[in-house]
N, C-alpha and C positions, 0 to 999 in steps of 0.2 A: 229355984234359980236354974238348976240343971235342966228342968223342963223348958224354961223360957229360952235358954241357949240352944236347945235342940230345935225348938220351933223356928228361931231366927236362922239357924243353919239351914234348915229345910227350905225356908222361904228364899234365902240367898241362892241355894242350889237350883230351885225351880226357876228363879229369874235368870240365872246364868244359863241354864239349859234352854230356856225359851229364846234368849238372845242368840245363843249358838245356832239354834234351829233357824231363826230368822236370818242370821248372817249367812248360814249355809244355803238357805233358800235363795237369798239375794244373789249370792255368787253363782248358783246354778242358773238363775234367771238371766244374769249377765252373759254367762258363757253359752247359753242356748242360742242357736241360730235364729236370727230374725232378719228377714229380707229387707225391711225398711231401715233397720239400723245399719246394715252393711251398705246399702245404697247411699244412705246419708253420709256415712264415713267416706265412701268412695268419691262422692260428688265434692265433698270438701277438699279432699286430697287433690282431685283433678283440678279444681279451681285454684288451689294454692300453686300447683306446679305450672299451670298454663300462664299464670301471671308473670312468670319468669321468662316465658318464650315470646320473643318479639320478631323473630325472622320467620315470616310466614311461607317461605319457600324451603324451609328445613323441617323435616318431619321425624319425630321420635321413631326409632326402630327397635333397639335393644339396649340393655345396660350391661356393660362389661363387669366381670367379676371384680370385686373390691372397689367398685365405683358406685356413686349414688345417683348420678344424673344420666339421662338418655344420651345415646349416640344417635346422630341424625343422618338422614338420607335426603336426596333431592326428589323433585317431582316425579321423575321417570321410574323410581324404584317401585316395585310391585306392592310395597307396604305403605305407600304414601297416603292412601285413603283411610287407613284405620284410625289415625289420630283425630282427624276431623270428625269421623264417625263417633268416636268416644265422646268428644265434646257435644255432639248433637244428643247422644244418649244422656249425658249429664244434664244438659238443658231440658230434655224431655222430663226427667225426673224432678228437677228443681224449679224450672221456670226462670232461672237466673239469667238476666240480660247480659251480664258479663260473659257468661259461658256462651250464650248465643252469638254475641259479637265476635268472640274468638273463633267459634265454629265457622262463621261466615268467612272470616279472613283466611283461615287455613283451607277451607273448601274452595274458595274462588281462585286460589293459586293454581288449582288443578285443571282449570278449564281447557288449557291447551291440549290435554290428552285426547279430548273428544274430537278435535279437529286435526290431529296429526296421524300419519300412517300408523296402523296397528303394529306394535312391536311384539305383542304376545297376548294371551288370553286374559291377562290381569286387569283389563279395562274395567271389568265388573267390580273387582275388589277396590280399584282406585276410585271409581266414580259412583258406583251404586251405594257404597258404604258412606261416602261423603255427600255428594249431591242428592243421592236417593233419600237418605235420612233428612237432609235439609228440605227437600221438596215435600216429603211426607209431613214434616212439622210446620212448615211455613206456607206451602202452596205457592212459592215463588215461581212464576211462569218462565222466567229466564232459566231457572234450574231444569225445568221440564224440557226446554229446547236443547239444553246441553246434554241431558240424558238421552234424548232421542238421537242426537248426533253421535253420542258414544256408542249406542246400540248399533247404528249403521257401520261405524268404524270396526267394532268387534266382529260384525257379520262378514267383513271382507276376508277373514281368516277361514271361512267355511269352504270345505272342499266337497262338492256334491258327489264326486266319485267315491269318496270314503263315507260321506254322510256325517262328518263331524268337523268341528273347528280345530284348526291347527293350533296347538297350545303353545309350542315353543319354536318359532321359525329359526331361532339360533341353533337348534338341536337337530336339524334335518339330516345332516351327515351321519349323526349317531343313531337316531331313532326313525328316520324317514318322516312320513306324516305321523306326528305324535299327538295322542290325546291323553291327557292326564286326569286322574280322578278329581283333582282340585277344580278343574274346569266346570264341574257340575254346579259349583257355586255361582259362576258368572252367567249361567243361563237365565237367572232371575231378571237380569237387566233386559234380556231379549224378550222374555215373556211379558214383562212390564211394558216395554215399548210397543209391542204388538197390540196391547189393550189401550194404549194412551196416545194414539195418533200416528204411530210408526207403521211401517209396511207390515202387512199380515204375514209375509214370508218369514219374518223374524220368529214367529211362533213355530213355523215348520222347521226352521233351522235348529231351534232350541230342542224341539221334540226329537228330531232325528239324531242330534248329538247325544241326547240322553239314552235313546234306544241303542245306539252303537256302544256307548259306554256300558250299558247294562249287559249287552250281549257278549262283549269281549273282555271287559275289565273286571267284572264281578265274577268271582269263581264259584264253583258249585258248593263249596263249603261255607260260603257267606263272607269270605274275606275278599279283598280287592287288590289287583295290581295297582301300582302307582302309575305306570306308563303303558299305554298300548301303542304298538308300532304297526303302521299300515303302509301298503304299497301306494305311492302317490298316484300312479296311473290307473291301476286296476281296482284299488280300494280294498284289496285282500288283507286280512289280518295276518301279521307276520309273527309277532311275539309279544308277550307281556314282560315288563321289566320293573325294577325299582330304580329310583333315582336318589331318594332320600331315606329309604328304608334299609333294613339289614341285608336282605337278599331278595331276588326276584319273586320267590314264592312266599316270602314272609308277610306278616300282617303289620304294616306300618300304621301306627296308631292314629296320626293326624289324617292320613288318607282315609282310614275307616270312618273317621268323623266327617270328613268332607262328603263321603258317600252317603252316610245316614241323612245328613242335612239336605244334600243336593237332591236325592231321590224323593224324600218327603216333599220338598218344594215342587219337584217336577210333577208329582201326583196332584198336589194342590192346584197347580196351574192347568193340568190337562185332564184330570179325572181318569187317567189310564191306570187300571188296577195293577198292571205289571210293575209300574214304578212303585206303587204302594207295597207290593209283595217284596220287591227288592229292598226297599227301606227297612222293612220288617226283618228280612234275612240278615242284613248288615247289622242292624241294631241288636238282634239276638246274639249274634256272634261276638259283638263288642262287649255286651253286658256279661255274657257267659265267661269271658276270659279276663275280666277285670281282676287285678290283684287285691289283696286283703284290705289295703287302705283306700280302695275305690278310685284311685287315680292311675291311669295306664302308664307303663313304661313307654319310652319313645317308640319301641317296636316290640310287639308281643312275643316275638320269636328270637330276641337277642339272647344268645346262649349265656351271657354274663348275668342275666337276671338271677338273683335280686340286686346284684351290684351293677346295675345299669341306670342311666339317668331317666327321670320321669319326663312327661310332657304335659304340663298344665294346659297348654293351648289345645291339645287334642281333647282333653276333658271338657274344656269350655265349648269347643265346636260341637262335640257330641251332645252336650247338654242342651244346646239350642235345637239340634236336630231331633232329639228324643222328645222334647216338649212340643215341637212342631208336629211330630208324628202322633203324639198322644191326642191331639185335637182332630186327627184325620181318621183314625181307626174307629170302627163302630162297636166292637166288642168291649164291654166294660172292663173285663180283666186285662185286656191289652192296653186300654186307656190308662189304667192304674199302673201297669208295669212300666210303660214308657215315661209317664209323668214322674213316678217315683224314682225311676232310674235317672232322669234328668235332674230332679231335685237333689238326689243324693250326691251327684257330681258337683252341683253348685255348693251344697253344704260342705263337702270335703275341701273344695277350693277355698271356702271362706274360713277355714281353720287356720290356726297359728302356724301350721306346717307349710302353708302355701301363700297366705297373705303376706305382702311385703311389709305392711305397717310403716314403721319409721326407718326401715333398712335402706330404702332408696325411693325414687320418684315413681316407680311402677306400682300397679295394684297387686300383681301376682309374681311369685317366684317360680323357678323350676320348669321352664319350658326348654324344648330342644328343637333347634331349627334344622340344621343339616348335619346329622351325625356322621355320615360317611366322609364328609369334607372337614369335619371337626370345626364347624362354624356354629356359633350361637348355641353353645353347649351348656345346659343347665343354668340358664339366665332368664331374666324377664324379657319377653318379646311383645311387641305392641299388639299383635293380633290376638294374643291370649287375653289381654286386657279388654280388647274390643268385644270379643265373643263372651267374655265373662260379664261385662256390663249388659250385653243383650240378654244373656241367660237370666240374670237377676231381674231385669224388667219383664221378661216373659213370665218368670215364676210369679212375680207380684201380680200381673194381670190374671194369670190362671187361678191364683188363689183369691182374687178379688179383694186384696188387702187395701 
């Protein structure tokens, strides 16, 4: 009898142990990052949120602390193109016609920007993220014409004496002819237009702008100024500044991300190895200085670190740039370095520390917009979600999942 009890106990123990192992394995499998799972969850959330939005001239920008819903901006805001872009990305992943129709409605509200005098360099963010993705996914020829008009409008800000686009006409008194690192991202609209029926001079403008940015805004140590100031008449470089970073010589995280992505794109479009080397230099600096959790603080040189806010948007932008770069370098070790660097950023953003989940209507938490002005501090911001969705789609394609 005692022997039978012992056998029964042993059998129960083995069964319990097996079930525990299975349960632990299942939990580990659920918690393991899977790009398809994250994309599907994001698409469902985007679809749920967008069904509540019916004013197509109001665009999500950020979510205030202790709020669950987006605060909105109008068409002229520099962030207006990101939400339509997010909808296009969600449609690209899902093929959902509801998302497509919403993307069309939000996109087409922005048409006026292409045919209005240029207010700043952000035309690329506004229209290439919206109409650009729309044209890529639908082939709508009306979208193509609007993009060509937008490129011509952006080109009116080019100063041939300086060799770059004036980024902020409103800041001439402070910075003279100013060129900012963010502007690298808007060159893609010009490169695209030059290949798709636009004037060939658009290519020359974009390349010249990238060259001047590389020469004067990228520092020897691989970090970048936010703003370069130039004499309007002579084109002489005057000084490098920050506008949204900690200090003129500090390494503002999102600016570093713009540089990585922008110069990788410039190399892709021109084949100029100087742009490739610049993207590599900026990327190495960024990766070398990442903190332990793999997500940058808003500025790498804020003396309050580790008690300084993070910037998920910088991580998302850099992830896109690193994955772009991984497809451009020839050396296999570098390919792996930049791909893995981009993937790690995406995985870290997809953790419970940064995913919004049910907290609010955004995808990501913890972005920092303009720290010096105490604006959009440690909150969800729309461009973080945009580049996060892009990074996820890039990762899926690169892994051929």
